[in-house]
Backbone as JSON, one array per atom type, in Angstrom:
{
  "sequence": "MLHPIGDLAPSVYWRRRIVLLAVLILAIVSVAVVVTNGAGGGNGVPSAGSETSTGANTGASTTPTPTAPATTSAAASTPVSSPATPPTPTRTSTAPVIPKACTAAALSIGAATNAKTYAIGAQPRLSLLVTNIGAVPCIEDLADPKIELRVFSGSARIWGSHDCLIQPGTSLQTLPVKKVIRRDIAWSGLSSQPGCVGVRQRVPAGTYQLTALLAGAPSKPATFAFTG",
  "N": [[-54.76, -196.15, 132.43], [-55.33, -196.0, 129.79], [-56.14, -198.44, 129.12], [-59.26, -199.73, 129.74], [-60.96, -200.71, 132.41], [-63.52, -202.64, 133.86], [-66.53, -204.3, 134.38], [-68.07, -203.9, 131.89], [-67.58, -204.44, 128.24], [-64.76, -203.21, 126.78], [-65.03, -201.18, 124.15], [-67.16, -199.56, 124.81], [-66.6, -197.98, 127.37], [-64.8, -196.57, 125.68], [-66.14, -194.81, 124.06], [-67.83, -193.67, 125.77], [-65.91, -192.11, 126.95], [-65.22, -190.81, 124.94], [-67.1, -189.35, 124.11], [-67.63, -187.61, 126.57], [-65.16, -186.08, 126.26], [-65.86, -184.62, 124.17], [-68.01, -183.21, 125.42], [-66.4, -181.55, 126.96], [-64.84, -180.38, 125.13], [-66.64, -178.78, 123.77], [-67.82, -177.37, 125.96], [-65.36, -175.59, 126.88], [-65.12, -174.2, 124.49], [-67.63, -172.63, 124.29], [-67.04, -171.37, 126.96], [-65.1, -169.52, 125.76], [-66.08, -168.24, 123.82], [-68.09, -166.87, 125.02], [-66.71, -164.69, 126.5], [-65.19, -163.35, 124.47], [-67.46, -162.45, 123.23], [-68.3, -160.77, 125.61], [-65.87, -159.19, 126.17], [-65.86, -157.69, 123.43], [-68.13, -156.06, 122.56], [-68.6, -154.4, 124.96], [-67.93, -151.64, 124.31], [-69.09, -150.68, 122.38], [-68.63, -150.49, 119.69], [-68.38, -151.9, 116.84], [-67.03, -155.27, 115.84], [-64.25, -155.46, 113.34], [-65.1, -156.19, 110.12], [-67.54, -157.05, 110.71], [-71.21, -156.11, 109.68], [-72.99, -153.77, 109.81], [-76.47, -152.69, 110.58], [-78.94, -151.39, 108.87], [-80.87, -148.46, 110.53], [-80.26, -149.85, 113.28], [-79.79, -148.66, 116.15], [-77.48, -146.72, 117.28], [-77.28, -144.95, 119.05], [-76.32, -142.51, 118.38], [-77.48, -139.9, 116.56], [-79.14, -140.46, 113.35], [-79.98, -138.79, 111.56], [-79.91, -137.99, 108.28], [-77.03, -135.66, 107.24], [-77.97, -132.47, 105.63], [-76.77, -131.43, 102.28], [-75.27, -129.14, 101.37], [-75.96, -126.38, 98.95], [-74.8, -126.45, 95.65], [-72.22, -123.86, 94.93], [-73.0, -121.02, 93.09], [-71.11, -120.08, 90.48], [-69.17, -117.06, 90.22], [-69.01, -116.01, 87.93], [-71.23, -116.54, 86.87], [-73.37, -115.91, 88.64], [-73.05, -112.97, 88.25], [-74.14, -110.52, 86.97], [-73.45, -109.93, 83.35], [-72.78, -107.33, 81.59], [-73.36, -106.76, 78.33], [-71.08, -105.36, 75.99], [-71.66, -102.15, 74.66], [-73.01, -101.29, 71.69], [-71.49, -99.95, 68.99], [-72.47, -96.91, 67.53], [-74.04, -97.32, 64.05], [-71.97, -96.23, 61.15], [-73.07, -93.32, 59.82], [-73.62, -93.06, 55.97], [-73.12, -91.18, 53.53], [-73.9, -90.65, 51.17], [-73.03, -89.46, 47.89], [-74.71, -88.33, 45.29], [-73.26, -88.85, 41.76], [-72.64, -86.22, 40.19], [-74.24, -85.17, 36.86], [-72.94, -83.97, 34.27], [-74.69, -81.14, 32.54], [-75.7, -79.79, 29.39], [-74.06, -77.35, 27.67], [-74.38, -73.86, 28.13], [-75.09, -70.68, 25.77], [-73.4, -68.85, 27.25], [-71.85, -69.95, 29.26], [-69.61, -70.79, 27.66], [-66.55, -69.86, 25.92], [-65.74, -68.61, 22.95], [-62.88, -68.81, 20.45], [-60.38, -67.95, 17.94], [-57.62, -69.4, 15.76], [-54.27, -69.64, 14.41], [-51.66, -71.82, 13.55], [-49.48, -70.64, 12.79], [-47.71, -67.17, 12.3], [-47.58, -66.25, 9.44], [-47.62, -67.37, 5.89], [-45.87, -68.88, 3.29], [-47.15, -68.48, -0.13], [-49.2, -71.32, -1.13], [-48.9, -72.99, 0.63], [-50.07, -74.83, 3.32], [-52.04, -73.6, 5.79], [-52.71, -74.22, 9.1], [-55.92, -73.94, 10.77], [-57.84, -73.23, 13.55], [-60.3, -73.9, 15.92], [-61.04, -72.79, 19.21], [-62.9, -73.74, 22.06], [-63.54, -72.54, 25.72], [-64.85, -73.5, 28.55], [-66.44, -71.63, 30.93], [-67.82, -71.45, 32.87], [-69.45, -72.58, 36.2], [-69.55, -75.41, 36.42], [-68.43, -78.23, 35.17], [-69.47, -79.0, 31.75], [-71.72, -80.25, 28.53], [-70.95, -80.42, 25.24], [-71.62, -80.33, 21.67], [-68.83, -81.23, 19.77], [-68.63, -82.09, 16.73], [-68.58, -81.83, 13.05], [-70.58, -80.66, 11.83], [-71.0, -78.69, 13.73], [-69.42, -77.15, 14.5], [-67.54, -74.64, 12.32], [-65.06, -72.56, 10.14], [-64.0, -69.76, 9.1], [-62.51, -67.48, 6.47], [-61.52, -64.57, 5.55], [-60.62, -61.47, 3.7], [-60.8, -58.46, 4.55], [-63.74, -57.46, 4.33], [-64.47, -59.33, 2.29], [-65.45, -62.33, 1.57], [-63.62, -65.12, 2.01], [-63.03, -68.04, 2.29], [-64.73, -70.73, 3.31], [-65.16, -73.37, 5.65], [-67.23, -75.13, 5.29], [-68.16, -74.48, 3.01], [-67.85, -76.51, 0.63], [-68.07, -79.34, 2.17], [-69.1, -80.87, 4.2], [-68.39, -82.98, 7.61], [-70.94, -85.67, 8.46], [-72.36, -86.31, 11.73], [-72.27, -86.78, 15.12], [-70.31, -85.04, 18.28], [-70.19, -85.56, 21.3], [-68.82, -84.07, 24.11], [-67.33, -83.45, 27.35], [-66.81, -80.98, 28.78], [-64.08, -79.33, 31.02], [-64.06, -77.15, 33.46], [-62.88, -74.39, 32.57], [-60.65, -75.39, 31.14], [-58.97, -75.28, 27.79], [-60.29, -76.38, 24.89], [-59.45, -77.47, 21.58], [-59.65, -77.66, 18.43], [-59.08, -78.59, 14.8], [-58.56, -77.31, 11.73], [-57.31, -78.06, 8.47], [-56.87, -75.9, 5.79], [-56.44, -75.86, 2.25], [-55.62, -73.69, 1.3], [-56.78, -72.52, -0.99], [-59.08, -71.02, -2.86], [-63.23, -70.55, -1.71], [-66.81, -71.09, -2.06], [-69.98, -70.98, -0.65], [-71.97, -74.08, -0.96], [-70.16, -74.83, -2.79], [-69.68, -73.85, -5.29], [-68.56, -72.48, -8.44], [-65.06, -71.7, -9.63], [-62.03, -72.62, -8.08], [-59.84, -70.68, -6.53], [-56.06, -69.76, -5.82], [-55.31, -68.21, -3.3], [-53.94, -65.03, -3.22], [-50.88, -62.87, -2.48], [-51.27, -61.59, 1.18], [-53.06, -59.64, 4.02], [-54.96, -61.84, 6.44], [-58.08, -62.61, 7.77], [-59.21, -64.81, 9.97], [-62.21, -66.4, 11.49], [-63.74, -68.33, 13.81], [-66.49, -70.5, 14.44], [-69.0, -71.7, 16.59], [-71.83, -73.58, 16.84], [-73.07, -71.61, 15.33], [-72.18, -69.61, 16.86], [-69.98, -66.58, 16.76], [-66.2, -66.34, 17.18], [-64.03, -63.78, 17.94], [-62.0, -62.32, 15.78], [-58.87, -63.74, 14.18], [-55.81, -62.71, 13.1], [-53.7, -63.64, 10.23], [-51.17, -64.07, 7.85], [-50.22, -64.15, 4.19], [-47.21, -64.67, 2.14], [-45.41, -63.56, -0.67]],
  "CA": [[-56.01, -195.35, 131.89], [-56.05, -196.16, 128.04], [-56.96, -199.72, 129.25], [-60.25, -199.57, 130.94], [-61.12, -201.62, 133.5], [-64.68, -203.0, 134.43], [-67.16, -205.38, 133.82], [-68.27, -203.78, 130.61], [-66.15, -204.45, 127.43], [-63.81, -201.83, 126.17], [-65.37, -199.99, 123.57], [-68.18, -198.93, 125.68], [-65.52, -197.31, 127.86], [-64.13, -195.73, 124.97], [-67.47, -194.37, 123.69], [-67.94, -192.71, 126.75], [-64.93, -191.2, 126.83], [-65.1, -189.69, 123.45], [-68.16, -188.01, 124.69], [-66.94, -186.85, 127.55], [-64.2, -185.44, 125.83], [-66.34, -183.9, 123.1], [-68.47, -182.3, 125.91], [-65.51, -180.64, 127.63], [-64.22, -179.39, 124.42], [-67.72, -177.82, 123.64], [-67.87, -175.98, 127.08], [-64.38, -174.9, 126.95], [-65.23, -173.44, 123.37], [-68.5, -171.68, 124.62], [-66.71, -169.98, 127.7], [-64.01, -168.63, 124.86], [-67.18, -167.65, 122.95], [-69.02, -165.45, 125.81], [-65.7, -164.09, 127.19], [-64.96, -162.79, 123.14], [-68.5, -161.69, 122.72], [-68.04, -159.97, 126.35], [-64.66, -158.2, 125.73], [-66.18, -156.97, 122.3], [-69.48, -155.55, 123.02], [-68.56, -153.41, 126.05], [-67.43, -150.12, 123.75], [-70.17, -150.32, 121.64], [-68.07, -150.43, 118.31], [-68.62, -153.11, 115.76], [-65.62, -155.57, 115.32], [-64.0, -155.65, 111.97], [-65.76, -157.27, 109.26], [-69.01, -157.27, 111.0], [-72.04, -155.22, 108.87], [-73.9, -152.58, 110.86], [-77.98, -152.77, 109.89], [-79.59, -149.75, 108.6], [-81.49, -148.01, 111.57], [-79.5, -149.97, 114.29], [-79.6, -147.53, 117.63], [-76.17, -146.83, 117.96], [-76.9, -144.26, 120.0], [-75.88, -141.15, 117.83], [-78.71, -139.21, 115.58], [-79.08, -141.13, 112.22], [-80.29, -137.63, 110.53], [-78.65, -137.33, 107.13], [-76.74, -133.94, 106.77], [-78.44, -131.8, 104.38], [-75.89, -131.35, 101.62], [-75.19, -127.82, 100.82], [-76.29, -126.21, 97.55], [-73.65, -125.97, 95.07], [-71.78, -122.46, 94.74], [-72.79, -120.61, 92.09], [-70.21, -119.52, 89.95], [-69.18, -115.64, 90.14], [-69.21, -115.68, 86.25], [-73.09, -117.16, 86.45], [-74.48, -114.81, 89.29], [-72.88, -111.69, 88.35], [-75.06, -109.99, 85.23], [-73.01, -109.5, 82.36], [-73.4, -106.11, 80.6], [-72.96, -106.68, 77.15], [-70.74, -103.96, 75.19], [-72.28, -101.16, 73.63], [-73.02, -101.02, 70.46], [-71.44, -98.65, 68.44], [-73.38, -96.48, 66.44], [-73.5, -97.4, 62.67], [-71.84, -94.41, 60.98], [-74.05, -92.79, 58.36], [-72.64, -92.7, 54.9], [-73.47, -89.86, 53.04], [-74.33, -91.11, 49.29], [-73.32, -88.3, 47.37], [-74.57, -88.93, 43.78], [-72.72, -88.45, 40.7], [-72.98, -85.36, 39.25], [-74.29, -85.56, 35.44], [-72.99, -82.33, 33.75], [-75.71, -80.78, 31.5], [-75.64, -78.91, 28.44], [-73.57, -76.13, 27.88], [-75.23, -72.57, 27.56], [-73.62, -69.92, 24.96], [-73.12, -67.96, 28.18], [-70.92, -70.52, 29.55], [-68.6, -71.15, 26.29], [-65.87, -68.64, 25.34], [-65.35, -69.04, 21.66], [-61.81, -67.97, 19.78], [-59.78, -68.83, 16.96], [-56.12, -69.36, 16.29], [-53.77, -70.42, 13.49], [-50.15, -72.34, 14.04], [-48.35, -69.56, 12.47], [-48.21, -65.81, 11.88], [-47.24, -65.94, 8.36], [-47.49, -68.4, 5.48], [-45.62, -68.77, 1.71], [-47.81, -68.88, -1.14], [-49.24, -72.51, -1.75], [-48.65, -73.37, 2.17], [-51.43, -75.15, 4.39], [-52.37, -73.5, 7.17], [-53.37, -74.98, 10.64], [-56.51, -73.18, 11.62], [-58.47, -73.72, 14.51], [-61.46, -73.29, 16.64], [-61.1, -72.76, 20.47], [-63.62, -73.4, 23.25], [-63.19, -72.67, 26.88], [-66.02, -73.62, 29.77], [-66.18, -70.38, 31.44], [-69.04, -71.59, 33.97], [-68.89, -73.05, 37.58], [-68.8, -76.89, 36.57], [-68.67, -79.1, 33.52], [-70.89, -79.07, 30.87], [-71.57, -81.0, 27.42], [-71.14, -79.82, 23.74], [-71.32, -81.07, 20.73], [-68.12, -80.73, 18.89], [-68.58, -82.3, 15.72], [-68.09, -80.91, 12.38], [-71.59, -79.52, 11.6], [-71.3, -77.86, 15.02], [-68.15, -76.0, 14.16], [-67.26, -73.48, 11.31], [-64.44, -71.77, 10.14], [-64.05, -68.64, 7.71], [-61.38, -67.15, 6.22], [-62.09, -63.01, 5.02], [-59.77, -60.39, 3.64], [-61.18, -57.44, 4.84], [-65.28, -57.64, 4.43], [-65.18, -59.92, 1.73], [-65.59, -63.4, 2.13], [-62.61, -66.1, 0.86], [-63.25, -69.2, 2.17], [-65.54, -71.27, 4.71], [-64.8, -74.96, 6.03], [-68.55, -75.77, 5.04], [-68.49, -74.67, 1.6], [-67.76, -77.68, 0.0], [-67.69, -80.71, 2.72], [-69.61, -81.1, 6.16], [-68.78, -84.36, 7.78], [-71.78, -85.62, 9.19], [-72.37, -87.05, 13.17], [-72.15, -85.97, 16.47], [-69.31, -85.74, 19.02], [-70.51, -85.12, 22.59], [-67.55, -83.88, 24.84], [-67.65, -82.92, 28.5], [-65.55, -79.5, 29.06], [-63.94, -79.1, 32.06], [-63.67, -75.49, 33.43], [-61.21, -73.39, 32.34], [-59.5, -75.92, 29.87], [-59.37, -75.11, 26.46], [-60.67, -77.79, 24.18], [-59.02, -77.16, 20.49], [-60.65, -78.43, 17.18], [-58.1, -77.72, 14.03], [-58.73, -77.95, 10.22], [-56.23, -77.89, 7.62], [-56.69, -75.25, 4.92], [-55.35, -75.9, 1.08], [-55.47, -71.96, 0.57], [-58.01, -72.03, -2.27], [-60.51, -70.12, -2.14], [-64.33, -71.39, -1.9], [-68.02, -70.23, -1.85], [-70.88, -71.58, -0.07], [-72.46, -74.47, -1.99], [-68.59, -74.97, -3.57], [-69.8, -73.2, -6.92], [-67.55, -71.38, -8.53], [-63.94, -72.19, -9.69], [-61.26, -72.8, -6.69], [-58.25, -70.47, -6.81], [-54.88, -70.15, -4.91], [-55.31, -66.89, -2.35], [-52.79, -64.0, -3.37], [-50.43, -62.54, -0.72], [-51.98, -60.32, 1.86], [-53.54, -59.97, 5.49], [-56.53, -62.08, 6.64], [-58.94, -62.85, 9.21], [-59.99, -65.88, 10.74], [-63.2, -66.43, 12.57], [-64.54, -69.68, 14.1], [-67.84, -70.4, 14.89], [-69.68, -72.86, 17.42], [-73.47, -73.78, 16.91], [-73.3, -70.31, 14.76], [-71.56, -68.5, 17.76], [-68.72, -66.49, 16.31], [-65.26, -65.54, 17.77], [-62.69, -62.67, 17.51], [-61.05, -62.93, 14.61], [-57.26, -64.0, 14.53], [-55.26, -62.25, 11.85], [-52.61, -64.29, 9.63], [-51.04, -63.42, 6.29], [-49.49, -65.08, 3.17], [-46.07, -63.54, 1.66], [-45.08, -64.2, -2.04]],
  "C": [[-56.52, -195.74, 130.68], [-56.29, -197.36, 128.26], [-58.19, -200.13, 130.14], [-60.44, -200.94, 131.27], [-62.29, -201.83, 134.06], [-65.37, -204.34, 133.9], [-67.87, -205.25, 132.17], [-67.32, -203.79, 129.1], [-65.49, -202.91, 127.17], [-64.22, -200.81, 125.63], [-66.59, -199.34, 124.04], [-67.32, -197.82, 126.46], [-64.91, -196.21, 126.85], [-64.87, -194.79, 124.36], [-67.68, -193.17, 124.65], [-66.96, -191.41, 127.0], [-64.64, -189.96, 125.8], [-66.1, -188.57, 123.97], [-68.17, -187.09, 125.4], [-66.17, -185.87, 127.4], [-64.71, -184.21, 125.04], [-67.5, -182.66, 124.13], [-67.62, -181.21, 126.65], [-64.96, -179.55, 126.61], [-65.36, -178.17, 123.93], [-67.94, -177.01, 124.79], [-66.6, -175.15, 127.31], [-64.53, -173.68, 125.46], [-66.45, -172.21, 123.46], [-68.03, -170.55, 125.81], [-66.12, -168.85, 126.82], [-65.1, -167.49, 123.96], [-67.52, -166.28, 123.71], [-67.91, -164.64, 126.06], [-65.65, -163.1, 125.82], [-65.68, -161.45, 123.38], [-68.55, -160.54, 123.95], [-67.38, -158.52, 126.31], [-65.54, -157.12, 124.42], [-67.12, -155.93, 122.12], [-69.45, -154.25, 123.99], [-68.66, -151.84, 125.47], [-68.61, -149.8, 123.03], [-69.91, -149.91, 120.21], [-67.91, -151.51, 117.73], [-67.55, -153.74, 115.79], [-65.29, -155.49, 113.91], [-64.43, -156.68, 111.13], [-67.25, -157.6, 109.54], [-69.65, -155.9, 110.21], [-73.16, -154.56, 110.35], [-75.53, -152.76, 110.16], [-78.49, -151.86, 110.04], [-80.45, -149.61, 109.92], [-81.23, -149.07, 112.71], [-79.35, -148.99, 115.04], [-78.43, -147.55, 118.0], [-76.08, -145.92, 119.08], [-76.92, -142.61, 119.87], [-77.2, -140.94, 116.94], [-78.34, -139.82, 113.92], [-79.45, -140.21, 110.86], [-79.46, -137.67, 109.64], [-78.24, -135.84, 107.27], [-76.64, -133.38, 105.7], [-77.03, -131.43, 103.67], [-76.03, -129.42, 100.94], [-75.45, -127.35, 99.59], [-74.96, -125.72, 96.88], [-73.47, -124.51, 95.1], [-71.96, -122.49, 93.37], [-71.76, -119.92, 91.43], [-70.14, -117.45, 90.1], [-69.64, -115.09, 88.74], [-70.32, -115.95, 86.14], [-73.88, -116.1, 86.95], [-74.22, -113.34, 88.92], [-73.44, -111.17, 86.81], [-73.82, -109.41, 84.56], [-73.56, -108.44, 81.29], [-72.46, -106.56, 79.33], [-72.43, -105.16, 76.46], [-71.75, -103.22, 74.32], [-71.9, -101.29, 72.48], [-72.76, -100.42, 70.12], [-71.93, -98.52, 67.19], [-72.81, -97.14, 65.14], [-73.07, -96.49, 61.91], [-72.61, -94.6, 59.86], [-73.25, -92.97, 57.2], [-73.58, -91.76, 54.46], [-73.15, -90.35, 51.42], [-73.94, -89.93, 48.57], [-73.12, -88.71, 45.79], [-73.91, -88.05, 42.57], [-73.33, -87.35, 40.08], [-73.03, -85.23, 37.51], [-74.23, -84.27, 34.86], [-74.41, -82.56, 32.55], [-75.31, -80.04, 30.38], [-74.9, -78.03, 28.21], [-74.39, -74.77, 27.54], [-74.36, -71.69, 26.91], [-72.94, -69.24, 25.92], [-71.79, -68.77, 29.2], [-69.63, -71.16, 28.56], [-67.75, -69.67, 26.09], [-65.33, -69.32, 23.91], [-64.08, -68.46, 20.97], [-61.26, -69.01, 18.77], [-58.48, -68.12, 16.67], [-55.44, -69.84, 14.93], [-52.48, -70.73, 13.93], [-49.18, -71.35, 13.2], [-48.65, -68.31, 12.05], [-48.6, -65.52, 10.29], [-47.14, -67.25, 7.58], [-46.74, -68.13, 3.99], [-46.91, -69.16, 1.09], [-47.91, -70.41, -1.02], [-48.95, -73.42, -0.14], [-50.2, -73.95, 2.84], [-51.26, -74.77, 5.37], [-52.97, -73.98, 8.02], [-54.39, -74.12, 10.9], [-57.61, -73.81, 12.77], [-59.34, -72.89, 15.4], [-61.01, -73.86, 18.25], [-62.08, -72.36, 21.23], [-63.2, -73.55, 24.51], [-64.69, -72.85, 27.36], [-65.48, -72.64, 31.07], [-66.98, -70.79, 32.79], [-68.45, -72.39, 35.1], [-68.72, -74.34, 37.49], [-68.95, -77.06, 34.99], [-69.86, -78.81, 32.78], [-70.53, -79.86, 29.19], [-71.8, -80.21, 26.04], [-70.93, -80.64, 22.83], [-70.18, -80.5, 19.69], [-67.91, -81.51, 17.32], [-68.72, -81.55, 14.59], [-69.16, -79.85, 12.13], [-71.75, -78.65, 12.44], [-70.19, -76.43, 14.34], [-67.57, -75.93, 12.38], [-66.05, -72.44, 11.4], [-64.05, -71.11, 8.69], [-63.14, -67.47, 7.79], [-61.98, -65.3, 5.25], [-60.69, -62.09, 5.11], [-60.52, -59.17, 3.77], [-62.62, -57.53, 5.12], [-65.52, -58.79, 3.39], [-64.64, -61.48, 2.11], [-64.47, -64.3, 1.63], [-62.68, -67.14, 0.94], [-64.37, -69.89, 3.41], [-65.29, -73.12, 4.81], [-66.13, -75.78, 5.68], [-69.01, -75.58, 3.64], [-68.88, -75.84, 0.94], [-67.69, -79.33, 1.0], [-68.58, -80.37, 3.91], [-69.7, -83.03, 6.49], [-69.79, -84.57, 8.9], [-71.61, -86.07, 10.48], [-72.26, -85.94, 14.06], [-71.04, -85.94, 17.44], [-69.48, -85.12, 20.27], [-69.22, -84.67, 23.31], [-67.66, -83.18, 25.98], [-66.38, -82.09, 28.53], [-65.47, -79.36, 30.14], [-63.81, -77.67, 32.13], [-62.51, -75.45, 33.61], [-60.12, -74.26, 31.53], [-59.9, -75.69, 28.67], [-59.01, -76.12, 25.84], [-60.12, -76.94, 22.42], [-59.54, -78.33, 19.2], [-59.63, -77.78, 15.29], [-58.79, -78.48, 12.55], [-57.5, -77.3, 9.26], [-56.9, -77.23, 6.05], [-55.92, -75.41, 3.53], [-54.96, -74.19, 1.0], [-56.07, -71.65, -0.75], [-58.74, -71.47, -1.72], [-61.75, -70.95, -2.37], [-65.54, -70.28, -1.68], [-69.15, -71.6, -1.41], [-71.76, -72.72, -1.6], [-71.05, -75.15, -3.0], [-68.89, -74.81, -5.04], [-68.74, -72.04, -7.16], [-65.95, -72.19, -8.92], [-62.78, -71.56, -8.28], [-59.94, -71.63, -6.72], [-57.27, -70.32, -5.58], [-55.0, -68.56, -4.64], [-54.14, -66.1, -2.68], [-51.97, -63.69, -1.96], [-51.36, -61.54, -0.15], [-52.66, -61.05, 3.19], [-54.77, -60.38, 5.43], [-56.76, -62.31, 7.53], [-59.62, -64.25, 9.09], [-61.03, -65.97, 11.82], [-64.07, -67.59, 12.55], [-65.81, -69.2, 14.64], [-68.21, -71.69, 15.49], [-71.12, -72.76, 17.67], [-73.67, -72.17, 16.49], [-73.09, -69.27, 15.85], [-70.51, -68.13, 17.27], [-67.48, -66.2, 17.04], [-64.72, -64.61, 17.61], [-62.17, -62.85, 16.63], [-59.51, -62.83, 14.79], [-56.57, -63.68, 13.13], [-53.43, -63.3, 11.65], [-52.29, -63.45, 8.29], [-50.3, -64.35, 5.41], [-48.68, -63.64, 2.21], [-46.18, -64.48, 0.68], [-43.57, -64.65, -2.12]]
}
């Protein structure tokens, strides 16, 4: 069979065999393809690796399922009530009370000495005492022109703090209620007259009375004595 027998040349017989063999192989391949396609297409499921055309009718509805809207979070859907704003506290502004000038009725004037008796030649410390007996603090000028101390022996005027010297100026002081304010003057123990006239002499032993004046308003007298 491998050596063709006939009137024609051997190459002719070989070509015919090749063509016949090719046709046979082609037929076998075709049959295999038909069998494969028939087995795979009966269930309507595309084979692995094949692409499904968009719009191909597969027997099932191709209507896309609508996407459910996203659920709004409870925090966003639930109205949030803002906390009530606390009322602003009302400030009661109390303006500071500015003291006014003292009235004569609001002041109590007194006189005092730092001792009851003095030796001849001593220098007594004489004092004016002022107390605010009003209901509120007040302002008073306690400078030297407003304060005067006078010493008497009986009805005779012996000495006055304004006779020979008056210190000019003002000294406004706020007087608290019920607090005693003191102003002192050291007395030399020498007599004097208004305007500092005449000769000043050492006062003799005896009993004397001190009167204090504030803006001309006199106090009750305070008694003291010089002893020999």
